[in-house]
N, C-alpha and C positions, 0 to 999 in steps of 0.2 A: 521674460517675464520676472515680477515681483519674488523676492524670496520673503518667506512668511518671517523671518526672523531679522532680516533687513532694516538696518539703522543708516540715517544720513551720515554721507561722508566716508562709509565703510564698505569699499570693494574688494571683494576678495580675488585673492591672486589666481589665475586661471588653472596655474597646476595644482594648487590645492582644491580649487572647484573639481577639477578631473578626477583628482586621489580621493577624495571624500564621498564624492556620488557615485564613482566607480560604476556598477552595471546595475546600480540600485533602479536607474531609472527605466532600464528594461525590465527586470523583474516586476516593478509596480504595475505595470501593464496588466498582470493577473490579479494584483489587489483592487483595481480601480472599480469594477462593479461592486465588492464588497466594502470600499470605502464609502461609495455613493449612499449604499444600503446603511451603512451607520450614521451617515452625514444625515440622512431623512430621520433616522430614531432620533441624535441629537438634537435636532431643530424640534421634533416635537417635544422633547422634553425642555427644552428652552421655552416653549409655548408655555408650558405647565407653570413656569415660575415668571410669565410675563414679560419675557424678553420679546419674544415674537407674538403678533395676532394671527388669527384665524386665515386672515386674506393674505398676510404675509407668508404664509406657511404654505398657502397655495402655489404662489408663485415661486417659493423657493423648490417645492417639489417639482413644478412643471419645467425650472430651469435644470434640475437635476435630471430629469428624464430625458431632456434634450441632450445633455451633455452625455449621459449613457450612448444616445443613439450616434450622436457626432464622433463618440469614441470608437463606437465597433465600426462605423465607417471609413475611419481614417480622418475625419476632419481635424480631430483634436488628438494631437500625439503628447508623450511626455518626453522633454527633452533633458540635456544634462544641466542647461540651465534652470529647468524647473526644479530639479531635485527628486522630487518624488509625485506621487498621484495626490498627496494631501494638498500640496503647493497649486498644482492644476486646478483641483475643485474648488478651492478657495478664490483663485484669481479668475475662473470662469465665472463663478457667481458674482463676483466684483464687478467684473464686465458687463454683464447682462442685467444684474439688478442692483448694483451699485451698494448703497447703505445696506442693504439685508446681507449681501454678501461679507461685507466689512464687518458685520455683527455674527458673523456664523461660528467662529472661532470662540467664542464666549464661553469661557468654563471647559475649554477641552484643550490639549497639547497632541502634538504629532505623535508623542510617544503613545497615549491610549488610543489613536487613531490607528495606529500600525499594529497595535496589540489585538483591536477588535477586528480589523480587517483580516488580520493574520487567522484569528480565531474563526469567524466567518468561513474564511476559506478553507481550513481545516476541517471544519464539520461539513462542508458541502462535499468536499473529496472524499471523504470517509465514506457518505453515502452512496457516492458512486463507486468506490472502489469496492464497499461492500456488496453493490449488486452484482458486479462483473465477479467478483470471488464466488458469490452464491451461484450464479449461471455456471461457472466452470464448475463447482462441486457436482450440479446436476449431470453436466457432462461427463463427470468421472462416473457417477453413478450409473449411467445409460452403459457406457463403456464397460464397466465392471459386469454389468448384468448381460450384457450382449455376448461377453467372451468369459464366463464364469467357469466353463468347464475346459477351458482350454488350458493345458499344463503349462508352467514356465519354471524353470530351475531357480529355487531361492539361493541367495549368496550369503556366503559369511567370510569375512577375511577374504573378499576375493574370490572366494572357491564355492563351488556347487555344494550345498548343504544339506537341505531338504527341498521335498517338492511343493511347490507354490502355485499358483494359476494367474492369468492374466486378471481374472476377477479378484482375486485377494489383491493383487498388485495395484488396481483401481481403486479397491477400498481403502486402500493405505493412504492413497494420495486425496482421497475423498473426505477421510476422518481427520487428515491433516489440516485441510482448508475450513473445515467445519471449527475446528479450534482456532484458525485463523481469523475467522468470523467472529468468535467470542472474543479474540483480544480488540477488534476493531471496535466491536459494542463496548469494550472498558474504554478504550482510548476515548470513544467519541462521548461517553458519560463524563469522564474525567475533566474533557476540557470544553464542555458545555456551559462555560461560567461566563458571565457578561465583565470585561474590566472596563467599559467606557463608563467614564466618570472619574477614573482615577487620576487624569489630567497626567500630569509629568511624574507623577509617583506619589504626590504627597495631598491630592485632594485640590478643593478650591473653595472661596468664602461665598459659595451659593448653594442652596439646598436641592441640588440638582435631584430630578425623579429617577433614580437608578431603576427602580422596579419598572416602571412604564418603559424604559429603553431595552430591557430585558424581555418584556413582553413584546416589544416591535421587532426585536430582532431573532425573535423566537428562540433564545437562552432558556435554559433550563433553572439556572440558579444565576445568583451575582457574585462576582469574587469581592468580597467585602474591602479587605484592608487595601489600601491604594498604594502602599509600597510594595506588597507582596505582587501587587498585579504585574509591577515592573519586575519584580525578581522570578516571577514565573516564567519568564519568557526566555526560551531556551529549554525549560525544563518541560513544559507542557507540548513544544516541537519534538523533543527527544521520545516522548512518548508515543506521539502521532508517528513518528519514524520508526519506532520499536514494532509498531503495528504493521508497518510496510515490510520491516526486515524479516518478519516472521512469515510472511505471504513468499517473499523472496528466496527463503530458505525451502519452501517446499517447492518452488517451481522451478529452480536450480539443481534440486534432488532429481524431478522429473526430466530435465534438460541433460545432466550427466547419463542417467539410466538410457535414455532413448540414444545419445550419441554412442553408447557402448551397444545397446541392443541394435541398432541399425547397422554395426559396422559388419563387413564382410565373414570375420572371424564367428560371428552370433548370427547373423542374419534372423532374428527372432521376428522383425517388423519390415514391411514395406513402406516407404514414404511417398505421397503424392509427388510427382514432377515439380509442381510449382510451389513447393516448399524446401527446394534444395537448389543450391549454386553449383556451377562447375569451377574448374581450374584452367588457367591461360595457358597451361602447358601439358596437362594430363586430362586427355579427352574422356577416360573413363571414371572421373570423379563425380560422385554427388556429396555434395557437402551441406551439411547440416548448420549452416553458419549462424542461423538466429538462434539456435539451440546452445552454440558455445558462446555468442555475445550475452546470452542471458544468465549463463553461468557467470560470465565476469560481472554483468550489471548487478549481481546479487552483491559482489564485493563493493561495487560502488555505492549503494543504498546501504550497506553495513558501515563503510568507511563514513558516509554521509553522517548518519546519526553519532557517529564518534566526533566527527568535525564539530557538529552542533554543542556536544558534550564539553567539549575542549575549550571551545569558543567560550563558554559561559561560566565554567569552573572556577574561575579564579577573580571573577568581578565583585567590585564592591555595590552595596545594595543601592538600587535606582538605577536610572538609564545610563547606559555606557552605549557609545557610537559603534563598539565591537560587535553588537548584537546585529547591526547590519546584516554581517556575514554569513546569517544562517537561513537568509532567504534562498541562495542559489542553492544548497545542499536540498533545502525542503522541497523546492518546487522541481528539482531537478529528478529526485527520488520519485515524485508523485507520479510525474510523466512516464518514469522507467517503469513504473508498477503498473499503471494503467496499461499502457502498451503490452508489459510483459503476459498480462493476462489473458489478453487478445491473442496475443502468439500462441502460447499455450492451448487455447481453446481452437485455434487453427489447425495446430498440429494433432492435437488429440483426434480429431475428425478426420487427419489425413493420413492415418498410419493405419495397417490390416497387418494383424499376426499372420506369419508364415510357420504354421500348425505343423506341418511337415519337417521343416527346418527344427524347429523346437523340439519335437521328439527324437530328430536324431541326435541333438547334441545334448539329451538327458543322459548323465554318467550313471551306471547302475549302483554304484556306491552311495548315491543320493538317499537311497531307500535303507540304509544299515541302520539307522537311527529307527525308524520304523520295527524292523523286525527285532530290535533290542527289546522295544516296547512290548511288541506283542508277545515275546518270551516272558517278560516279568507280568505281562497281564495274565495269558494262559497256561503258563508253567508255572505259576507262582514262584518263578527265579528271582532271586535278588537282581536287581538292575544291574550293579557292576557286573555281576557273572555273566548276565545276558549281554550285556555292553562287549565283552571278550568273546563270548561265542557268536554274536551276529557278524565280525569279521571274516570269520570262517564261512559261515552260510551264505552270505551275500555272493561268495564265488559262484554257488550252484544254481543261484535264482536265475531263470530265463526270463528277461524283461523285453515285452513288447508292448504296443501301442494300448492293447486291454489291459495289461498289468498297472500301466502308469495311470490311467483312466479310473479304475479300480481303488488305486490307491489315494487318489485325489479325494475319494468320498470317504476315505478313512478318517481323515483330517476334521474330527466334528467337534475338537474343543472350540469354543465359542470364539469367534473371529479369527480361525483357521480357515484354510483354501476349501474346506467341505462344509463350513458353516459360519456365511458371510454375513448372516441375519442383514439380508438387503432391507427387508421391512423397518428395521432399527433406522438407517439411513434416510428411507423414505419418510418416515414421520419425523425425523429431526430436520431434515430440508423443508419439510410442511409447516414447521412451526417457527421458521425462521423470518 
């Protein structure tokens, strides 16, 4: 395959070729459909300024459609010699429709090609991630509603603190996911800007119709300054990754809780057999490997975001080849989040509370704060005095399942276990 930058008599050393291409040719398989989409938009823009005629555009579109099919079926591949998907597209067009293929790169650079393809990729993935996050939020709402009256110890400093409920816990995860969706929406809005037409970062001597390409690719705005288009690469990916990090922070909290709550010492939940693995030496083991990996993957996504920031933080203005290195953390993190959302959805549907075991594990001291609050309210006692008195009174209390269930009802402050306001979450989900 001819390289787009190749000049006569300049053959690249094989080691330099291998080193500079790296794994880019593999990752560009994910960008191919988006680069084809952007190439169509670019061709339409060139038609507007007289570079192509309408019949030529039809030929180009037909050929690009065939390329997309050939690529999906594995008849076209991106190799190390190709370097990237941009080269494959131009060479394919040149091979199939000759002169039109040779003209397709008029007014653009691989720099704004990759910018645009990545921007389209991120836009698309954010929609998918948002849909999965919303679905999981609905599952947590169902989970919270189903088990809202089952008590659960609340922990502070890893010690039993005050009484909570499974419904209360489920709503905490639900509300966290709602915030994560808000951040996804912010990220989507922020990067919804068209960089195509910025070329290598300095524009071109053609009056490209950037409004047309913006509409063709369904971007909301034009990213105007051509140099900033280049300088925004890495910044935009970092914001995209931050929205993914927020989701992983929510999911990893759930994973850690589930690992604790399903241990033999706690035994708060039973997990379906098809969600656990075993040990090669200990027959009794039921391991939640997926939750441990999810916890670890959250660190991978966080470090990937830092990696992207670290690559771009010291670059001079304009395009720098270092930017190639941000593809791996971007694609890897996307796949991790998509899979993790599905895995948590599966686990949430595959766990059942062990109410009897939970009741047995509740320490009576968990009600001390309630006794102090009631003394302050009913006896008009200063809270600090009630605080001291409660420690003595708790010793005389007889705690049984009825006492625990009644106590749960007294948690009436908004958002507490006895006042979950499930209607608020139903309404919030309906508006997303």
